[in-house]
C-alpha positions in Angstrom: 0.0 0.0 0.0 2.8 2.4 0.9 4.4 1.8 -2.5 1.2 2.5 -4.4 0.6 5.7 -2.4 4.1 6.9 -3.1 3.8 6.2 -6.9 0.4 8.0 -7.0 1.6 11.0 -5.1 4.7 11.3 -7.4 2.5 10.9 -10.4 0.2 13.6 -9.2 3.1 16.0 -8.7 4.4 15.2 -12.2 1.0 16.0 -13.7 0.9 19.2 -11.7 4.3 20.2 -13.1 3.4 19.2 -16.6 0.2 21.3 -16.5 2.1 24.2 -14.9 -0.5 24.3 -12.0 2.2 23.7 -9.5 3.8 27.0 -10.5 0.9 28.7 -8.7 2.2 27.2 -5.4 5.6 28.9 -6.1 4.1 32.2 -7.4 1.5 32.9 -4.8 3.8 33.2 -1.7 6.1 35.6 -3.7 3.0 37.6 -4.9 1.7 37.8 -1.3 5.1 38.8 0.0 5.5 41.6 -2.5 1.8 42.7 -2.1 2.2 43.0 1.7 5.2 45.3 1.3 3.3 47.6 -1.0 0.2 47.5 1.3 2.1 48.5 4.4 1.8 52.3 3.8 1.3 55.1 6.3 -2.3 55.1 7.6 -4.7 57.9 7.2 -6.4 59.9 10.0 -9.8 58.8 11.0 -12.6 61.5 11.1 -14.4 59.9 14.0 -13.3 57.4 16.7 -15.3 55.2 19.0 -14.0 54.8 22.5 -14.9 52.1 25.0 -15.1 53.1 28.7 -15.3 50.5 31.5 -18.0 51.1 34.1 -15.8 49.5 36.8 -13.0 52.0 36.3 -12.9 55.5 37.7 -12.3 58.4 35.3 -11.4 62.0 36.2 -14.4 64.4 35.8 -12.4 66.6 33.5 -11.8 63.7 31.2 -15.5 62.7 31.1 -16.6 66.2 30.5 -14.1 66.7 27.6 -15.2 63.4 26.0 -18.9 64.5 26.2 -18.1 67.8 24.6 -16.3 66.2 21.7 -19.3 64.2 20.5 -18.9 65.2 16.9 -15.4 63.6 16.6 -15.6 61.0 19.3 -18.3 58.5 20.4 -18.4 56.6 23.6 -19.5 53.0 24.3 -19.8 52.0 28.0 -19.0 48.4 28.8 -19.4 46.4 32.0 -15.8 45.1 32.4 -12.5 44.8 30.6 -13.3 41.4 29.0 -16.4 42.8 27.3 -14.4 45.8 26.1 -11.7 43.5 24.6 -14.3 41.5 22.8 -15.8 44.6 21.3 -12.3 45.7 20.3 -11.7 42.3 18.6 -15.0 42.6 16.7 -13.9 46.2 15.7 -17.1 47.7 17.1 -14.9 50.2 19.0 -11.5 51.7 18.1 -9.9 51.7 21.5 -10.5 51.1 25.3 -9.5 53.6 28.0 -8.6 52.1 31.3 -7.4 53.8 34.5 -3.6 53.8 34.7 -2.5 51.6 37.7 0.5 53.6 38.7 -0.8 57.1 37.8 -4.2 58.0 39.4 -6.3 60.2 37.2 -4.4 59.1 34.1 -5.4 56.7 31.3 -4.0 53.6 29.5 -5.2 53.1 25.9 -5.8 49.5 24.8 -5.9 49.1 21.0 -5.6 46.3 18.4 -2.4 47.8 17.0 -0.3 50.6 18.3 0.7 51.7 14.8 -2.9 51.9 13.4 -4.5 55.1 12.2 -7.2 54.6 14.8 -4.6 54.7 17.6 -3.0 57.9 16.2 -6.4 59.5 15.8 -7.4 58.7 19.5 -4.1 60.0 20.8 -4.4 63.2 18.8 -8.0 63.7 19.9 -7.1 63.4 23.6 -4.1 65.7 23.3 -6.3 68.3 21.8 -9.0 67.8 24.6 -6.3 67.8 27.3 -4.8 71.0 26.0 -8.2 72.7 25.8 -9.2 71.6 29.3 -5.9 71.9 31.3 -3.4 73.7 29.1 0.1 72.4 28.9 -0.1 69.8 31.6 0.9 66.1 31.2 -1.1 64.0 28.7 -4.0 62.1 30.1 -2.9 59.0 28.2 0.3 57.7 29.8 0.6 54.3 27.9 -0.6 52.4 24.9 -1.1 48.7 25.0 -1.6 46.9 21.7 -3.8 43.8 21.7 -2.2 42.5 18.5 1.6 42.8 17.9 3.1 43.3 14.5 2.3 45.3 11.4 -0.1 44.9 8.5 1.9 41.8 7.3 1.2 39.9 10.5 -2.4 41.1 10.7 -3.3 39.9 7.2 -1.4 36.6 7.4 -4.4 34.5 8.3 -6.2 35.8 5.2 -3.3 34.9 2.8 -3.0 31.4 4.3 -6.8 30.9 3.9 -6.4 32.0 0.3 -3.6 29.5 -0.4 -5.6 26.6 1.2 -8.8 27.4 -0.8 -6.8 27.9 -4.0 -5.4 24.4 -3.8 -8.7 22.9 -2.7 -11.1 24.7 -5.0 -9.0 25.5 -8.1 -6.0 23.2 -8.5 -7.4 19.8 -7.3 -10.9 19.9 -9.0 -9.2 20.7 -12.3 -6.7 17.9 -11.9 -9.5 15.4 -11.0 -11.6 16.5 -13.9 -8.7 16.1 -16.3 -8.1 12.6 -15.2 -11.8 11.8 -15.6 -11.8 13.5 -19.1 -8.8 11.5 -20.3 -10.1 8.2 -18.7 -6.9 8.1 -16.6 -8.8 7.1 -13.5 -10.4 4.1 -15.1 -7.0 3.0 -16.4 -5.5 3.2 -12.9 -8.4 1.3 -11.4 -7.6 -1.6 -13.8 -4.4 -2.0 -11.8 -4.1 -3.2 -8.2 -4.7 0.4 -7.1 -8.0 0.7 -5.3 -10.4 3.6 -5.1 -9.5 4.3 -1.5 -5.8 4.5 -2.3 -6.4 6.9 -5.2 -8.5 9.2 -3.1 -6.0 9.1 -0.2 -3.2 9.9 -2.6 -5.1 12.9 -4.0 -5.8 14.2 -0.5 -2.1 13.8 0.4 -1.1 15.7 -2.7 -3.4 18.6 -1.8 -2.1 18.7 1.8 1.5 18.6 0.5 1.0 21.5 -1.9 -0.7 23.5 0.9 2.1 22.7 3.3 4.8 23.8 0.8 3.1 27.1 -0.1 2.5 28.0 3.6 6.1 27.2 4.5 7.4 29.3 1.7 5.2 32.2 2.8 6.5 31.9 6.4 10.2 31.7 5.2 9.8 34.8 3.0 8.0 36.9 5.6 10.0 35.6 8.6 6.7 35.0 10.5 7.1 33.1 13.7 4.4 31.1 15.6 4.4 30.7 19.3 2.1 27.6 19.5 3.6 25.9 16.5 2.1 22.4 17.0 -1.4 23.9 17.3 -0.8 25.9 14.1 0.5 22.9 12.2 -2.5 20.8 13.4 -5.0 23.3 12.0 -3.0 23.6 8.7 -3.0 19.8 8.4 -6.7 19.4 9.2 -7.7 22.4 7.0 -5.6 20.9 4.2 -7.3 17.6 4.6 -10.8 19.2 4.7 -10.4 21.4 1.6 -8.4 18.8 -0.4 -11.3 16.3 0.1 -13.8 19.1 -0.8 -11.8 19.8 -3.9 -11.8 16.2 -5.0 -15.6 16.1 -4.6 -16.0 19.2 -6.8 -13.8 17.6 -9.4 -16.0 14.5 -9.6 -19.0 16.7 -10.1 -17.5 18.0 -13.4 -16.8 16.2 -16.7 -14.2 18.6 -18.1 -11.3 20.8 -16.8 -13.1 23.9 -18.0 -16.2 23.2 -16.0 -14.1 22.3 -12.9 -12.3 25.6 -13.1 -15.6 27.5 -13.3 -17.2 25.5 -10.4 -14.0 26.0 -8.4 -14.1 29.8 -8.8 -17.8 29.8 -8.0 -17.1 28.0 -4.7 -13.8 29.7 -4.0 -15.0 33.3 -3.8 -18.0 32.8 -1.5 -15.7 30.9 0.9 -12.8 33.4 0.8 -14.5 36.8 0.8 -17.0 36.5 3.8 -14.3 34.9 6.0 -11.5 37.2 5.0 -13.7 40.3 5.3 -15.6 39.3 8.4 -13.3 41.6 10.5 -14.6 44.6 8.6 -18.3 44.0 8.5 -20.8 43.0 11.2 -23.1 41.4 8.5 -20.3 39.2 7.3 -19.4 38.3 10.8 -22.9 36.9 11.2 -22.8 34.9 7.9 -19.2 33.7 7.8 -19.4 31.2 10.7 -21.8 29.1 8.5 -18.9 28.4 6.0 -16.2 25.7 6.5 -13.6 28.3 5.5 -14.4 30.4 8.6 -13.8 27.4 10.8 -10.2 27.4 9.6 -9.8 31.2 9.3 -10.8 32.0 12.9 -8.5 29.5 14.6 -5.6 30.6 12.4 -6.3 34.2 13.4 -6.4 33.3 17.1 -3.2 31.3 16.9 -1.2 33.7 14.9 -2.4 37.0 16.4 -3.4 36.0 20.0 -1.2 33.0 20.6 -4.4 30.8 20.9 -4.3 27.1 21.6 -6.1 24.2 20.0 -7.6 23.2 23.3 -9.9 26.3 23.1 -11.1 25.5 19.6 -12.2 21.8 19.5 -15.5 22.6 17.7 -13.7 24.1 14.8 -11.3 21.2 14.6 -14.1 18.6 14.6 -16.1 20.6 12.1 -13.3 20.6 9.6 -12.7 16.9 10.1 -16.4 16.1 9.6 -16.6 18.2 6.4 -13.4 16.5 5.1 -14.7 13.0 5.9 -18.1 13.7 4.4 -16.8 15.1 1.1 -14.3 12.2 0.9 -17.1 9.7 1.3 -19.2 11.4 -1.3 -16.2 11.3 -3.7 -15.9 7.6 -3.1 -19.6 7.1 -3.8 -19.2 9.0 -7.1 -16.1 7.1 -8.0 -17.9 3.8 -7.6 -20.4 4.8 -10.2 -18.1 4.1 -13.2 -20.4 5.6 -15.7 -19.5 9.0 -14.3 -15.9 8.4 -15.1 -16.4 8.5 -18.8 
């Protein structure tokens, strides 16, 4: 069995090289790396900012009065405790959280997603102006800035690029390859040998997982991205690779030609990519995205890469991806058994 799997995987890699689809695996990380460097430009200044204030904290009356007077440029959201404030900050419903400074009574500490973001700059500028108008040239009310997420735009967008790579292999490359083998009757020819349907399917899944692993590794090497909980990260990449590779094989069996496989792949690819990747910027997408398998991979990747999350806190997402992968793999096996679909 091991020999058959090795032969099939090498055969799949050879076909990918012949069809030039494997070049996408080499091109995408370079494209992402270059794009990130162009994207990381100086931020613009926000016109209005939304501040979170914690009910359990005590704020100086002058600060509260100044915030109330600046209602045209600053809105306030009161939250019960710090955990609720952090959750709103992660959901991007507020731009920053003001907490009482522990070592400086009457002063504030600003909690933001990123210390280098334009929202942070805008908040600091607003409060400097308010402090100057209320108290003149005294010390600034904000004595410290604590970022929730470390790193620049490259780090912040890394989960999105990884999701794009996984979905590209699963929904674009693999369906086209499966459809090509169907179109040329290569699957029927292989099944005349001692190779079984299960071995062929397993080899295809391993091929997809291998391509995903190579692309993600190249991206990390180029960007120099480090991961604190590496084993948890690798586990989700492996499970996500399995899920979407199996999904892609199923899509390939639904098509008779490479052209139709590419069309179907793009149709499935975009609805899985955009809602998940843009869920951080839209409350509506945040409500819809969890229904998609792609979000069950994107959210854990974001938590692991940006918040040093652990797999123990995300068992539902892990099980969800495994179930989707097993289900689509089973459906592919059912379609493969119906030999009339192979011609």
